[in-house]
C-alpha positions as CSV (number, residue, x, y, z in Angstrom):
1,M,2.2,-7.8,-8.4
2,Y,-1.0,-8.4,-6.6
3,V,-3.2,-7.0,-9.4
4,T,-1.6,-8.1,-12.1
5,W,-1.2,-11.3,-11.1
6,L,-5.2,-11.1,-10.7
7,A,-5.5,-9.9,-13.9
8,G,-3.4,-12.3,-15.9
9,A,-4.6,-15.2,-14.1
10,T,-8.6,-14.5,-14.7
11,K,-7.3,-13.1,-18.5
12,L,-6.2,-16.0,-18.9
13,L,-9.3,-18.4,-17.1
14,A,-11.5,-16.1,-19.3
15,E,-9.5,-17.0,-22.9
16,A,-9.7,-21.4,-21.7
17,R,-13.1,-20.8,-20.4
18,T,-14.3,-24.1,-22.6
19,T,-11.8,-26.3,-20.9
20,W,-13.6,-26.1,-17.3
21,R,-16.9,-26.0,-16.1
22,G,-17.7,-23.5,-13.3
23,T,-17.5,-19.9,-11.7
24,I,-14.9,-17.7,-10.7
25,M,-14.9,-14.4,-9.1
26,A,-12.1,-12.0,-8.8
27,V,-11.9,-10.1,-5.9
28,F,-8.8,-7.1,-6.3
29,Q,-9.9,-6.3,-2.7
30,P,-8.4,-2.4,-1.4
31,G,-7.0,-1.0,1.4
32,E,-5.0,-4.1,2.8
33,E,-2.1,-3.0,4.9
34,T,-5.0,-0.9,7.1
35,A,-7.1,-3.9,7.7
36,E,-10.0,-2.4,6.0
37,G,-10.2,-3.4,2.5
38,A,-11.7,-7.0,3.6
39,Q,-13.9,-5.7,6.1
40,A,-15.3,-2.5,3.3
41,M,-16.2,-5.0,0.5
42,I,-17.7,-7.5,3.6
43,D,-20.2,-3.9,4.5
44,D,-20.8,-3.3,1.0
45,G,-22.4,-6.3,0.7
46,L,-19.7,-9.0,-0.8
47,F,-21.8,-11.8,0.5
48,K,-25.4,-10.6,-0.4
49,R,-24.7,-9.9,-3.6
50,F,-22.5,-12.9,-4.9
51,P,-23.1,-16.6,-4.4
52,K,-21.3,-18.2,-1.8
53,P,-17.9,-19.9,-2.7
54,D,-16.7,-23.2,-2.5
55,V,-13.6,-22.0,-1.5
56,I,-11.4,-18.7,-1.2
57,L,-7.8,-18.5,-2.7
58,G,-4.9,-15.7,-1.9
59,Q,-1.4,-15.1,-1.8
60,H,1.2,-12.4,-1.0
61,V,5.0,-11.8,-2.5
62,M,7.8,-12.7,0.0
63,V,11.4,-13.3,1.3
64,G,11.5,-16.6,-1.3
65,P,13.5,-17.5,-4.5
66,S,11.4,-16.1,-6.9
67,G,9.7,-18.9,-9.3
68,T,8.9,-20.9,-6.1
69,V,5.5,-20.9,-3.7
70,A,5.0,-22.2,-0.3
71,G,2.4,-22.6,2.0
72,R,1.1,-25.1,4.7
73,A,-2.1,-26.0,6.4
74,G,-3.3,-24.0,9.6
75,A,-2.7,-21.1,10.4
76,I,-0.9,-19.1,7.6
77,T,-0.2,-15.5,8.6
78,S,-0.4,-14.1,12.7
79,A,-3.4,-11.9,13.8
80,A,-2.6,-8.2,15.2
81,D,-3.5,-6.1,16.9
82,S,-1.9,-2.5,16.4
83,L,-2.6,0.5,19.6
84,Q,-2.4,4.2,20.5
85,I,-1.4,4.5,24.1
86,R,-1.4,7.7,25.4
87,L,0.4,9.2,28.8
88,F,-0.5,13.0,30.7
89,G,1.4,14.0,32.6
90,R,2.4,17.3,33.9
91,G,4.5,20.1,31.8
92,A,7.0,22.2,32.9
93,H,10.9,23.9,31.9
94,G,13.2,21.8,31.9
95,S,15.1,23.0,34.3
96,M,12.5,22.8,37.1
97,P,12.0,19.4,36.8
98,Q,9.9,18.7,40.6
99,A,7.2,21.0,39.0
100,S,6.5,18.2,36.3
101,I,5.0,14.6,36.5
102,D,7.5,13.9,33.2
103,P,5.5,12.0,30.4
104,V,9.2,11.6,29.1
105,V,10.4,9.1,31.3
106,M,6.8,7.6,31.7
107,A,7.0,6.7,28.3
108,A,10.0,4.9,28.2
109,A,9.8,3.3,31.6
110,T,6.3,1.6,29.9
111,V,8.6,0.9,26.5
112,I,10.6,-1.1,28.4
113,R,8.2,-2.5,30.8
114,L,5.8,-3.8,27.9
115,Q,9.2,-5.5,26.1
116,T,9.1,-8.0,29.4
117,I,5.6,-9.0,28.0
118,V,7.0,-12.2,25.4
119,S,9.9,-12.3,27.4
120,R,8.8,-13.0,30.8
121,E,5.2,-14.0,30.6
122,I,4.5,-15.8,27.2
123,A,5.8,-19.4,27.4
124,A,8.5,-19.9,25.1
125,A,6.5,-22.9,22.7
126,E,3.9,-19.8,22.0
127,A,4.7,-17.1,19.6
128,A,4.1,-13.2,20.1
129,V,5.4,-10.8,18.8
130,V,4.8,-6.8,20.9
131,T,6.7,-4.4,18.5
132,I,6.7,-0.2,19.2
133,G,6.7,1.3,15.9
134,A,6.5,4.6,17.3
135,L,7.4,7.3,20.6
136,Q,6.5,10.5,20.7
137,A,6.8,13.6,22.8
138,G,7.7,17.4,23.4
139,T,9.1,19.3,20.9
140,K,11.6,21.8,23.1
141,E,15.0,20.6,24.4
142,N,14.4,22.4,27.5
143,V,10.8,22.2,28.0
144,I,8.7,18.8,30.0
145,P,5.9,18.5,27.4
146,D,2.9,17.5,29.2
147,E,2.0,13.9,27.0
148,A,3.1,10.9,25.4
149,I,2.5,8.9,22.6
150,I,3.3,5.2,22.4
151,K,2.4,3.4,19.0
152,L,2.9,-0.6,19.0
153,N,1.6,-3.6,17.3
154,V,0.8,-7.4,18.4
155,R,1.1,-10.5,16.7
156,T,-0.2,-13.4,18.0
157,F,-0.9,-16.9,17.0
158,D,-3.9,-18.3,19.1
159,A,-6.9,-16.6,21.0
160,G,-5.6,-16.7,24.4
161,V,-2.1,-15.8,23.7
162,R,-3.3,-12.6,22.7
163,T,-6.1,-12.2,25.6
164,R,-3.2,-12.5,27.4
165,V,-1.0,-9.9,25.9
166,L,-3.2,-7.5,25.0
167,A,-4.3,-7.2,28.9
168,A,-0.5,-7.4,29.7
169,I,0.0,-4.3,28.4
170,E,-3.3,-3.2,29.7
171,R,-1.8,-3.2,32.7
172,I,1.6,-2.7,32.7
173,V,0.5,1.0,30.6
174,N,-1.8,2.3,33.9
175,A,0.8,0.5,36.5
176,E,3.7,2.3,35.1
177,A,1.5,6.1,35.0
178,A,0.3,5.3,37.8
179,A,3.7,5.0,39.2
180,S,4.0,8.3,37.9
181,G,1.7,9.8,40.3
182,A,0.0,10.4,36.1
183,P,-3.1,13.0,36.7
184,R,-5.0,10.8,34.3
185,K,-5.3,7.2,33.3
186,P,-4.1,6.3,30.3
187,E,-5.4,6.5,26.5
188,I,-5.7,2.8,25.2
189,T,-6.9,3.5,21.7
190,S,-7.4,0.3,18.4
191,L,-5.9,1.4,15.2
192,D,-6.5,-1.7,13.4
193,H,-6.7,-5.8,13.9
194,Y,-6.4,-8.4,11.5
195,P,-7.3,-11.5,12.1
196,L,-5.4,-15.3,12.5
197,N,-5.1,-16.2,8.7
198,V,-6.1,-20.3,9.0
199,N,-5.8,-22.8,5.8
200,D,-8.4,-25.4,5.3
201,R,-6.5,-28.7,6.0
202,D,-7.9,-30.1,3.5
203,A,-8.4,-27.5,0.4
204,S,-4.4,-26.3,1.2
205,E,-3.2,-30.5,0.6
206,R,-5.5,-30.1,-3.1
207,V,-4.0,-27.0,-3.8
208,V,0.0,-28.3,-2.7
209,E,-0.7,-31.1,-5.1
210,A,-1.7,-29.4,-7.5
211,F,1.2,-26.7,-7.7
212,R,4.0,-30.0,-7.4
213,G,2.2,-31.6,-10.3
214,H,2.2,-28.2,-12.4
215,F,5.7,-27.0,-10.8
216,G,7.0,-29.5,-9.6
217,T,8.1,-30.4,-6.2
218,E,11.6,-28.7,-6.2
219,R,9.5,-25.5,-6.7
220,V,7.2,-25.8,-3.7
221,R,8.4,-25.4,-0.8
222,A,6.8,-25.8,2.7
223,T,6.8,-23.2,4.8
224,G,6.5,-22.0,9.1
225,P,3.1,-19.9,10.4
226,A,4.8,-16.2,9.4
227,P,4.6,-13.1,11.6
228,A,3.1,-10.9,8.8
229,S,-1.1,-10.5,9.1
230,E,-3.7,-10.7,6.3
231,D,-7.3,-9.0,6.9
232,F,-8.0,-12.3,3.9
233,G,-9.1,-14.4,6.9
234,S,-12.0,-12.3,7.0
235,F,-13.1,-13.9,3.9
236,G,-13.4,-17.1,5.1
237,T,-14.0,-16.5,8.1
238,E,-16.7,-14.6,7.8
239,W,-18.2,-16.2,5.2
240,H,-17.8,-19.5,7.2
241,V,-15.7,-21.1,3.7
242,P,-13.0,-23.1,3.3
243,S,-9.9,-20.8,2.0
244,V,-6.2,-21.3,1.1
245,F,-3.3,-18.8,1.1
246,W,0.2,-19.0,0.0
247,F,3.2,-17.0,-0.9
248,V,4.8,-16.7,-3.7
249,G,8.8,-16.1,-3.6
250,G,9.5,-12.4,-5.3
251,T,14.2,-12.4,-4.3
252,D,16.7,-12.5,-7.0
253,P,17.1,-16.5,-6.9
254,E,21.2,-16.3,-7.3
255,T,20.7,-13.6,-3.9
256,Y,18.9,-15.7,-2.0
257,A,20.9,-19.0,-2.2
258,K,24.1,-17.1,-1.5
259,A,22.4,-15.3,1.6
260,K,21.3,-19.2,2.2
261,A,25.1,-19.8,1.9
262,A,26.3,-17.3,3.7
263,N,23.7,-18.2,6.7
264,K,22.5,-14.1,6.1
265,L,19.0,-15.1,5.1
266,T,17.9,-12.4,8.1
267,E,19.6,-10.2,5.9
268,L,17.7,-9.9,2.5
269,P,15.4,-7.0,2.0
270,V,12.1,-8.0,3.8
271,N,8.3,-6.8,3.2
272,H,8.1,-2.5,4.0
273,S,11.7,-2.3,3.8
274,P,12.5,0.3,0.8
275,K,14.9,-2.3,-0.5
276,F,12.8,-4.7,-0.4
277,A,11.7,-4.6,-4.6
278,P,10.9,-8.2,-6.0
279,V,12.4,-9.4,-9.4
280,L,9.5,-9.3,-12.5
281,H,10.9,-12.5,-13.5
282,P,9.6,-15.1,-12.8
283,T,8.0,-13.6,-9.6
284,L,5.2,-12.3,-12.3
285,Q,4.8,-15.2,-14.1
286,T,5.5,-17.9,-11.2
287,G,2.0,-15.9,-9.1
288,V,0.4,-15.9,-12.4
289,E,0.4,-19.2,-12.8
290,A,0.0,-20.0,-9.3
291,L,-3.6,-18.8,-9.4
292,V,-4.4,-20.6,-12.4
293,V,-3.1,-23.8,-11.0
294,A,-5.4,-23.0,-7.9
295,A,-8.3,-22.1,-9.1
296,R,-8.3,-25.2,-11.6
297,A,-8.2,-27.4,-8.7
298,W,-12.1,-26.7,-8.4
299,L,-13.0,-26.7,-11.5
300,P,-13.8,-29.5,-13.1
301,A,-13.4,-29.9,-17.2
């Protein structure tokens, strides 16, 4: 969707170049899913090789009626931190647990305790997500292994909350290892980090006004901050330029309407689900038009 949208938008803008004045830079960013693409472009001299823009614009396909766009001023996508935790025990035969320091039990206790961070350490008015995505230990049912691996993901919308959550993870992991008598302290390794993606208020209002003028108010929706994460925010933050990021609906409108009427929106396939398959039309056309319309809001005739 993203490559096609951007290729289509730049083609249309190039064909109509006699109708506007200014400079457009199309950023075909790789590696978004690993939080490496934006930073790799920056490290490769993006800011030195190209002129500083007045605004940076981006979009993402999401669950929502196809043909609509949605956004907000302020935080639009969360900060994200992925961590790997390596817990050390002492292996033994399954029939002689007394000879072991069981990392499976250690990992299980750690997972349960980590789930209390959001429910017991974060205020109800604040937001955070801690997800354990992988728990790996052992290869045989009658062998107690000597280590276990936990991989987890954290999403936050506030720098202070992020600091508290990461500190709580480190405290809990070390405490559970000590409670188990682990022979070594756990290893906590950062796998990736996405910055908080914040939309500039004035620039967002300009984009929304342009969208309403083109799509009509019924196709322009307001949305809350999304717990998904994007390294798009690195461009604006590190270049010190206002940025605006929004979502383009990709769900069949009839399917979305039926799910909403039945109060089953949470059952619709979401991004990264194997069943998430945005309908091509009008998703493709809407995405192309959104980029063109947003860009033209900064390009005088």
